[in-house]
C-alpha positions as CSV (number, residue, x, y, z in Angstrom):
1,X,168.1,-98.7,21.6
2,X,167.8,-95.0,22.5
3,X,164.8,-92.9,21.3
4,X,164.7,-89.2,20.5
5,X,161.2,-87.8,19.8
6,X,161.1,-84.2,18.4
7,X,157.7,-82.5,18.6
8,X,157.1,-79.4,16.5
9,X,154.2,-77.8,18.3
10,X,151.4,-76.8,15.9
11,X,153.7,-77.3,12.9
12,X,151.0,-79.0,10.7
13,X,148.8,-76.7,8.6
14,X,146.3,-76.4,5.7
15,X,147.2,-75.6,2.1
16,X,147.3,-71.9,1.4
17,X,146.1,-70.5,-1.9
18,X,148.7,-67.7,-1.9
19,X,151.4,-70.4,-1.6
20,X,150.1,-72.3,-4.7
21,X,148.1,-74.6,-2.5
22,X,151.0,-75.6,-0.3
23,X,151.5,-75.8,3.4
24,X,154.4,-74.2,5.3
25,X,155.9,-77.7,5.6
26,X,155.8,-78.1,1.9
27,X,157.3,-74.7,1.2
28,X,160.0,-74.7,3.8
29,X,163.6,-75.8,2.9
30,X,164.2,-78.5,5.6
31,X,166.8,-81.0,4.4
32,X,167.3,-82.5,7.8
33,X,163.7,-83.2,8.6
34,X,163.2,-84.6,5.1
35,X,166.3,-86.9,5.5
36,X,164.8,-88.3,8.7
37,X,161.4,-88.8,6.9
38,X,162.9,-90.4,3.8
39,X,165.1,-92.8,5.7
40,X,162.1,-93.6,8.0
41,X,158.5,-94.5,7.7
42,X,155.6,-92.0,7.9
43,X,152.0,-91.9,8.9
44,X,149.3,-89.7,10.4
45,X,148.8,-89.3,14.2
46,X,145.5,-88.5,15.9
47,X,146.4,-86.6,19.0
48,X,143.2,-84.8,20.1
49,X,139.7,-85.9,21.1
50,X,136.4,-84.2,20.0
51,X,135.1,-84.0,23.6
52,X,138.3,-82.6,25.2
53,X,140.0,-79.2,24.9
54,X,142.0,-78.8,21.6
55,X,145.2,-77.9,23.4
56,X,148.8,-79.0,23.7
57,X,148.1,-80.2,27.2
58,X,145.7,-82.9,26.0
59,X,147.8,-83.7,22.9
60,X,151.1,-84.1,24.7
61,X,149.6,-86.2,27.5
62,X,148.2,-88.5,24.8
63,X,151.5,-88.7,22.9
64,X,153.3,-89.8,26.1
65,X,150.6,-92.4,26.7
66,X,148.5,-90.8,29.4
67,X,144.8,-91.0,28.9
68,X,143.4,-87.5,29.5
69,X,140.0,-88.9,30.2
70,X,141.3,-90.3,33.4
71,X,144.2,-87.9,34.3
72,X,143.5,-84.5,32.8
73,X,142.2,-81.9,35.2
74,X,143.2,-78.7,33.4
75,X,146.2,-76.9,32.0
76,X,147.0,-74.8,35.0
77,X,148.1,-77.7,37.3
78,X,150.5,-79.0,34.7
79,X,152.2,-75.6,34.5
80,X,152.3,-75.3,38.2
81,X,154.1,-78.6,38.5
82,X,156.9,-77.2,36.3
83,X,157.5,-74.5,38.9
84,X,157.3,-76.8,41.9
85,X,154.4,-74.7,43.3
86,X,152.9,-76.1,46.4
87,X,149.2,-76.5,46.0
88,X,146.7,-77.5,48.7
89,X,144.2,-80.3,48.2
90,X,141.4,-77.6,48.5
91,X,143.0,-75.3,45.9
92,X,142.5,-74.8,42.2
93,X,145.3,-73.9,39.7
94,X,144.6,-71.6,36.8
95,X,146.7,-70.6,33.8
96,X,146.9,-66.8,33.8
97,X,147.7,-65.0,30.6
98,X,148.7,-61.4,30.6
99,X,146.8,-60.2,27.5
100,X,146.1,-57.0,25.6
101,X,142.6,-55.5,25.6
102,X,141.3,-52.3,23.9
103,X,137.8,-51.0,24.3
104,X,136.7,-54.3,25.9
105,X,138.1,-56.4,23.0
106,X,140.9,-59.0,23.2
107,X,143.6,-57.7,20.9
108,X,146.5,-60.1,21.8
109,X,146.4,-63.3,23.9
110,X,150.2,-62.8,24.7
111,X,150.3,-59.2,25.8
112,X,152.6,-58.4,22.9
113,X,154.8,-61.3,24.0
114,X,155.8,-59.4,27.1
115,X,159.2,-60.3,28.5
116,X,159.4,-62.5,31.7
117,X,161.1,-59.7,33.6
118,X,158.3,-57.3,32.7
119,X,155.7,-60.0,33.7
120,X,157.4,-60.3,37.1
121,X,156.6,-56.7,37.8
122,X,153.0,-57.0,36.8
123,X,152.5,-60.3,38.7
124,X,153.9,-58.6,41.8
125,X,151.3,-55.9,41.6
126,X,148.5,-58.4,41.1
127,X,149.6,-60.2,44.2
128,X,149.5,-56.9,46.2
129,X,146.0,-56.1,45.0
130,X,144.3,-59.5,45.0
131,X,146.0,-61.4,47.9
132,X,142.6,-62.1,49.4
133,X,141.5,-63.9,46.3
134,X,144.5,-66.1,45.5
135,X,148.2,-66.2,44.6
136,X,149.9,-65.3,41.3
137,X,153.2,-66.9,40.2
138,X,155.4,-65.7,37.3
139,X,155.9,-68.2,34.5
140,X,157.5,-67.4,31.1
141,X,156.5,-64.3,29.3
142,X,152.7,-64.0,29.2
143,X,152.2,-67.5,30.6
144,X,151.7,-67.3,34.3
145,X,149.9,-69.1,37.2
146,X,147.0,-68.2,39.6
147,X,146.1,-70.4,42.6
148,X,142.9,-69.9,44.5
149,X,140.4,-71.9,46.6
150,X,137.7,-70.6,44.3
151,X,136.5,-71.5,40.8
152,X,136.9,-75.3,40.5
153,X,133.6,-75.9,38.8
154,X,133.6,-72.9,36.4
155,X,133.8,-72.8,32.6
156,X,136.7,-70.8,31.3
157,X,137.7,-69.8,27.8
158,X,141.3,-69.6,26.5
159,X,142.1,-66.1,25.4
160,X,143.6,-67.2,22.1
161,X,140.1,-68.5,21.2
162,X,138.5,-65.0,21.5
163,X,141.0,-62.6,19.9
164,X,139.0,-59.7,18.4
165,X,135.9,-60.4,20.5
166,X,134.4,-58.6,23.5
167,X,135.9,-60.2,26.6
168,X,132.8,-59.5,28.6
169,X,130.9,-62.2,26.7
170,X,133.5,-64.8,27.6
171,X,134.0,-64.3,31.4
172,X,133.8,-67.3,33.8
173,X,130.5,-69.1,33.9
174,X,128.0,-70.0,35.4
175,X,127.0,-67.0,37.4
176,X,127.7,-67.7,41.1
177,X,129.7,-66.4,44.0
178,X,133.0,-67.7,42.7
179,X,132.6,-66.5,39.1
180,X,131.5,-63.0,40.3
181,X,134.6,-62.7,42.6
182,X,137.1,-63.9,39.9
183,X,135.5,-62.0,37.0
184,X,135.6,-58.9,39.1
185,X,139.3,-59.5,39.7
186,X,140.0,-59.9,36.0
187,X,138.0,-56.8,35.1
188,X,139.7,-54.7,37.8
189,X,143.1,-55.9,36.6
190,X,142.6,-53.8,33.4
191,X,142.8,-50.4,35.2
192,X,145.5,-51.6,37.6
193,X,147.8,-53.0,34.9
194,X,147.2,-50.2,32.4
195,X,148.7,-47.7,34.9
196,X,151.7,-49.9,35.8
197,X,155.0,-48.3,34.7
198,X,155.8,-51.5,32.6
199,X,152.8,-50.8,30.4
200,X,153.2,-47.1,30.3
201,X,156.7,-47.7,29.0
202,X,155.5,-50.3,26.5
203,X,152.9,-48.0,25.0
204,X,155.5,-45.2,24.8
205,X,157.7,-47.6,22.8
206,X,154.9,-48.5,20.4
207,X,154.5,-52.0,22.0
208,X,151.2,-53.6,23.1
209,X,150.5,-53.3,26.8
210,X,149.9,-56.5,28.8
211,X,146.9,-54.8,30.5
212,X,144.6,-57.6,31.7
213,X,145.0,-60.8,33.7
214,X,142.9,-63.6,32.1
215,X,142.5,-66.9,34.0
216,X,141.6,-70.2,32.4
217,X,142.6,-73.8,32.2
218,X,141.9,-74.5,35.8
219,X,142.0,-77.8,37.7
220,X,143.4,-79.7,40.7
221,X,146.8,-81.4,40.7
222,X,146.8,-84.7,38.9
223,X,148.7,-87.9,39.7
224,X,150.5,-89.5,36.7
225,X,152.1,-92.9,36.6
226,X,155.9,-92.6,36.3
227,X,157.0,-92.8,32.7
228,X,159.6,-95.5,33.4
229,X,156.9,-97.7,35.0
230,X,154.4,-97.1,32.1
231,X,156.9,-97.7,29.2
232,X,159.9,-99.3,30.7
233,X,162.1,-96.4,29.6
234,X,163.9,-93.8,31.6
235,X,162.8,-90.5,30.1
236,X,163.9,-86.9,29.8
237,X,162.0,-83.8,28.6
238,X,163.7,-80.9,26.8
239,X,161.3,-78.0,26.6
240,X,160.9,-74.2,27.2
241,X,157.3,-74.0,28.1
242,X,156.0,-74.8,31.6
243,X,153.2,-77.0,30.3
244,X,155.5,-79.6,28.8
245,X,158.0,-79.4,31.6
246,X,155.2,-79.9,34.1
247,X,153.9,-83.0,32.3
248,X,157.5,-84.3,32.4
249,X,157.9,-83.6,36.1
250,X,154.6,-85.2,37.0
251,X,155.7,-88.3,35.0
252,X,158.9,-88.4,37.0
253,X,161.0,-87.6,33.9
254,X,164.3,-85.7,34.0
255,X,163.6,-82.0,33.1
256,X,166.7,-79.8,32.8
257,X,166.6,-76.0,32.5
258,X,168.0,-75.2,29.1
259,X,169.8,-71.9,28.9
260,X,168.2,-69.6,26.3
261,X,165.1,-71.7,25.8
262,X,162.2,-69.2,25.6
263,X,159.2,-70.9,23.9
264,X,159.3,-68.2,21.2
265,X,161.1,-67.4,18.0
266,X,164.3,-66.3,19.8
267,X,164.7,-69.7,21.6
268,X,168.2,-71.3,21.6
269,X,167.7,-74.2,19.2
270,X,171.3,-75.0,19.5
271,X,171.2,-75.4,23.3
272,X,168.1,-77.6,23.1
273,X,169.9,-79.9,20.6
274,X,173.0,-80.1,22.9
275,X,170.8,-80.9,26.0
276,X,168.9,-83.5,24.0
277,X,172.0,-85.3,22.8
278,X,173.6,-85.1,26.2
279,X,170.5,-86.5,27.9
280,X,170.6,-89.5,25.5
281,X,173.8,-90.6,27.2
282,X,171.9,-91.3,30.4
283,X,168.3,-91.7,29.5
284,X,166.5,-94.1,27.1
285,X,163.8,-91.8,25.8
286,X,164.2,-88.0,25.2
287,X,161.2,-85.9,24.4
288,X,162.2,-82.6,22.7
289,X,159.5,-80.0,22.3
290,X,159.6,-76.8,20.2
291,X,156.9,-74.2,20.7
292,X,157.8,-71.7,18.0
293,X,155.7,-73.1,15.1
294,X,152.5,-72.9,17.2
295,X,153.2,-69.2,17.9
296,X,153.4,-68.5,14.2
297,X,150.2,-70.3,13.6
298,X,148.4,-68.3,16.3
299,X,149.7,-65.1,14.8
300,X,148.4,-66.2,11.4
301,X,151.7,-65.6,9.6
302,X,152.5,-68.1,6.8
303,X,155.9,-66.5,6.2
304,X,156.9,-66.6,9.9
305,X,155.9,-70.3,10.1
306,X,158.0,-71.1,7.1
307,X,160.9,-69.2,8.5
308,X,160.6,-70.9,11.9
309,X,160.5,-74.4,10.3
310,X,163.6,-73.6,8.3
311,X,165.4,-72.3,11.4
312,X,164.4,-75.4,13.4
313,X,165.7,-77.6,10.6
314,X,169.0,-75.8,10.3
315,X,169.8,-75.1,14.0
316,X,168.1,-78.0,15.7
317,X,167.6,-81.0,13.4
318,X,170.8,-80.4,11.5
319,X,172.8,-80.2,14.7
320,X,171.2,-83.4,16.1
321,X,171.9,-85.3,12.9
322,X,175.5,-84.2,12.9
323,X,176.1,-85.3,16.5
324,X,173.7,-88.0,17.6
325,X,174.8,-91.6,17.7
326,X,173.7,-93.5,14.6
327,X,172.1,-96.2,16.8
328,X,169.5,-93.7,18.1
329,X,165.9,-93.9,16.8
330,X,164.7,-90.4,15.8
331,X,161.0,-89.5,15.4
332,X,159.4,-86.2,14.2
333,X,155.9,-85.6,15.7
334,X,153.4,-82.7,15.6
335,X,151.1,-82.4,18.6
336,X,148.3,-80.7,16.7
337,X,147.8,-78.5,13.7
338,X,147.7,-74.7,14.2
339,X,146.8,-73.5,10.7
340,X,147.6,-69.9,9.9
341,X,144.2,-69.5,8.3
342,X,142.5,-70.6,11.5
343,X,144.9,-69.1,14.0
344,X,143.9,-71.9,16.4
345,X,144.2,-75.6,17.0
346,X,142.2,-78.1,14.9
347,X,141.3,-81.7,15.4
348,X,143.0,-82.9,12.2
349,X,145.6,-85.7,12.4
350,X,149.2,-84.7,12.0
351,X,152.2,-86.2,10.0
352,X,154.8,-88.1,11.8
353,X,158.0,-89.9,10.8
354,X,160.1,-92.6,12.6
355,X,163.7,-93.3,11.5
356,X,165.4,-96.3,13.1
357,X,168.5,-98.3,12.2
358,X,167.6,-101.1,9.8
359,X,164.1,-99.7,9.1
360,X,163.2,-99.5,5.4
361,X,162.1,-96.0,4.7
362,X,159.1,-94.7,2.7
363,X,161.3,-92.2,0.8
364,X,159.0,-89.3,1.4
365,X,159.7,-85.7,2.5
366,X,158.2,-84.6,5.8
367,X,154.8,-82.9,5.2
368,X,151.1,-83.5,5.5
369,X,150.6,-85.2,2.1
370,X,153.5,-87.6,2.8
371,X,151.9,-88.5,6.1
372,X,148.7,-89.6,4.4
373,X,150.8,-91.7,2.0
374,X,153.1,-93.2,4.7
375,X,153.2,-96.9,5.4
376,X,152.1,-96.5,9.0
377,X,148.7,-95.2,8.1
378,X,146.6,-93.5,10.7
379,X,147.8,-94.1,14.3
380,X,146.1,-93.1,17.6
381,X,148.4,-90.9,19.7
382,X,148.1,-93.1,22.7
383,X,149.9,-95.8,20.7
384,X,152.8,-93.8,19.3
385,X,155.4,-94.6,22.0
386,X,154.6,-98.3,21.7
387,X,155.0,-98.1,17.9
388,X,158.3,-96.3,18.1
389,X,159.6,-99.0,20.4
390,X,158.5,-102.0,18.4
391,X,159.3,-101.0,14.7
């Protein structure tokens, strides 16, 4: 048996009054997702822990069966692994967002979704100015990496948690030599990046400037048990964002570079579908991750989230159902909710569906209410791969 697991990042949501008390999953026209759910069985998945960060890093580690209490060190190292960045044993890896600030307030955690080519120019200037503090590496769009020998024991806040707030209240803590050095670097980056030609051009075009480097999610490189050893399945990861690709590489899974996969609304759903189906020819377990619903949740746009779900259904799920072998088990998962009313991740369980040849389905469409009615009930995320294998 082959297994395809499709994860809609942040796809679950809360009912919205303006949508007659429905969620984006309930409003969206998604015949392919609903077909998988109706032919399969549904349940609710608990992917996060109250005492750990409410992020995709923790949630996806848990889904793949890795206990974050023993292996999670921070988001930065996972993303560095995707890039093959060499990190010393005495070095700390941070995630570095290029963000937008105005009058000391965080306006946009994504720097107006700056392009990767623009980010390369800004990262190059940061390396010129702060080479004595550490090294910056370009990632995808606003998502970048910073490596330093400083800051391992500091507390850092994700920028998407403080949109609209004074960034000065959320700098690295506690106050010590490392935090003073790194906070000074972040503060100085505002004047440096604001005068860069990339941001001068973005302001002239009416776009938000990516005018501050914000570091967070730091840790040292973890050591994960190979996925095939843990689960007895040869695995592949199809993803656009470095976080998911990094988890895959650390777990010794196959991680191809998918042309046109951006981690945003303009991603190539078709190419991700093609690569997933192709990977099933050689690998037992394919983990296909889609970032776009999470971006819509963070932006607080119900309409955009509905549109993204519908595009995923038509251009990704539909293509997979048309081409995948009928003997493949297909599952739909959500790593965590990102409700548009909250614009951030929440601890709530998420709906999931498992369709497998010979499995009697629940006959329910794919949404949050159906998940609560599903025959699987509430399942801990650490058990989902085992459940998918045994049903």
